[in-house]
C-alpha positions in Angstrom: -74.1 -104.3 130.6 -72.7 -104.5 127.1 -74.5 -101.3 126.0 -73.2 -99.5 129.1 -69.6 -100.4 128.1 -70.3 -99.1 124.6 -71.7 -95.8 126.0 -68.7 -95.4 128.3 -66.3 -96.2 125.4 -67.9 -93.6 123.1 -68.0 -91.0 125.9 -64.3 -91.6 126.6 -63.5 -91.3 122.9 -65.4 -88.0 122.6 -63.8 -86.6 125.7 -60.3 -87.5 124.4 -61.2 -85.9 121.1 -62.2 -82.7 122.8 -59.0 -82.6 124.9 -57.0 -83.2 121.7 -58.8 -80.3 120.0 -58.1 -78.1 122.9 -54.4 -79.2 122.9 -54.2 -78.3 119.2 -55.5 -74.8 119.9 -53.1 -74.4 122.9 -50.2 -75.6 120.8 -51.3 -73.2 118.1 -51.3 -70.3 120.6 -47.8 -71.2 121.7 -46.6 -71.4 118.0 -48.4 -68.2 117.2 -46.5 -66.4 120.1 -43.2 -67.9 118.9 -43.6 -67.3 115.1 -46.3 -64.7 114.4 -47.0 -62.3 117.3 -43.9 -60.2 116.7 -45.5 -58.9 113.5 -49.3 -59.7 114.0 -49.7 -59.3 117.7 -51.5 -56.5 119.5 -48.4 -54.2 120.0 -48.7 -51.0 118.1 -52.5 -50.9 118.3 -54.1 -49.7 115.0 -51.3 -47.2 114.3 -50.0 -48.8 111.1 -46.8 -46.8 111.2 -45.9 -48.8 114.4 -46.8 -52.2 113.0 -44.9 -54.7 110.9 -48.0 -56.4 109.6 -51.8 -56.2 110.1 -53.1 -57.4 113.5 -54.1 -61.0 113.5 -57.6 -60.0 114.7 -58.1 -58.1 111.5 -56.7 -61.0 109.4 -59.1 -63.3 111.1 -62.0 -61.0 110.4 -61.2 -60.9 106.7 -60.6 -64.7 106.5 -63.8 -65.7 108.4 -65.9 -63.6 106.0 -64.7 -65.7 103.1 -64.0 -69.0 105.0 -66.6 -69.2 107.8 -66.0 -72.9 108.6 -62.9 -74.1 110.4 -61.7 -76.5 107.7 -61.7 -74.0 104.8 -60.3 -71.3 107.1 -57.4 -73.5 108.2 -56.8 -74.5 104.6 -56.7 -70.9 103.4 -54.3 -69.8 106.1 -52.0 -72.8 105.4 -52.1 -72.0 101.7 -51.2 -68.4 102.4 -48.3 -69.2 104.8 -46.9 -71.8 102.4 -46.9 -69.4 99.5 -47.9 -65.8 100.1 -48.9 -64.2 96.7 -50.4 -60.8 96.0 -53.2 -62.3 94.0 -54.3 -64.6 96.9 -54.4 -61.8 99.5 -57.7 -61.1 101.1 -56.3 -57.8 102.5 -54.9 -55.9 99.5 -54.3 -52.8 101.6 -52.1 -54.7 103.9 -50.0 -56.0 101.0 -49.6 -52.4 99.7 -48.7 -51.1 103.2 -46.4 -53.9 104.4 -45.5 -56.0 101.4 -45.9 -59.7 101.1 -45.4 -61.8 104.2 -42.0 -63.5 104.2 -41.8 -67.3 104.1 -41.9 -68.6 107.7 -39.9 -71.8 108.5 -42.6 -73.8 110.2 -44.1 -77.2 109.3 -47.5 -77.7 107.8 -48.7 -79.3 111.1 -47.5 -76.2 113.0 -49.3 -73.9 110.6 -52.5 -75.9 110.9 -52.3 -75.6 114.7 -51.6 -71.9 114.4 -54.6 -71.5 112.0 -56.9 -73.4 114.5 -55.8 -71.1 117.2 -56.5 -68.1 115.0 -60.0 -69.5 114.2 -60.9 -70.6 117.7 -58.6 -68.8 120.2 -58.7 -65.5 122.0 -56.6 -63.1 120.1 -55.1 -59.8 121.3 -57.5 -57.0 120.6 -55.3 -54.0 119.5 -56.1 -50.7 120.9 -58.4 -48.9 118.5 -59.5 -52.0 116.7 -63.2 -51.5 117.3 -63.0 -47.9 116.0 -61.1 -49.1 112.9 -63.7 -51.7 112.1 -66.5 -49.2 112.5 -64.7 -46.5 110.4 -63.3 -48.8 107.6 -65.9 -51.6 107.5 -69.1 -49.9 108.6 -68.9 -51.6 112.0 -69.2 -55.1 110.3 -66.7 -57.5 111.6 -67.7 -60.7 110.0 -70.9 -62.5 109.1 -71.3 -64.8 112.0 -71.9 -63.9 115.7 -69.7 -62.3 118.3 -68.2 -63.5 121.5 -69.3 -67.1 122.3 -71.0 -67.7 119.0 -71.4 -71.1 117.4 -69.0 -71.8 114.5 -70.5 -73.8 111.6 -68.9 -77.0 113.0 -71.0 -76.6 116.1 -68.1 -75.6 118.4 -68.0 -72.4 120.4 -65.6 -69.6 119.5 -65.2 -66.1 120.6 -63.8 -64.4 117.5 -61.9 -62.2 119.9 -65.2 -60.6 121.0 -65.5 -58.6 117.7 -68.5 -56.3 117.8 -70.9 -56.5 114.8 
């Protein structure tokens, strides 16, 4: 009986952790919509003359190449948002085209939630994105799998369904 209680306790703890993780991603999605989507959303497609900043799906693609696990990815996004610097940019062309991202008045916790959403959530796929990746990056989105792939932390993620 005692081991059954232990198993139920552990199962309850794991379930609540999963709900908490999903809540963080959902909170990140909402914060992204409020603070980031106006510049990094899908509107404008891949026509850079109609954009204020690179689409977030492209940002994710570049960051996941360098930071394939969630912890380092989130840390890199937080570091960038807290202090955008030309030398830290992973997308030099975007800095040349759009300039440095302005400081955004959000808390570190909010940026962490936004970064978790960017890593795990379903981002808008701008019109023309697949063609851009094929033309500019040889069709290579990022090093780990496409839709529904396993992240290095064992969790499923869709990476926006990027084609590889």
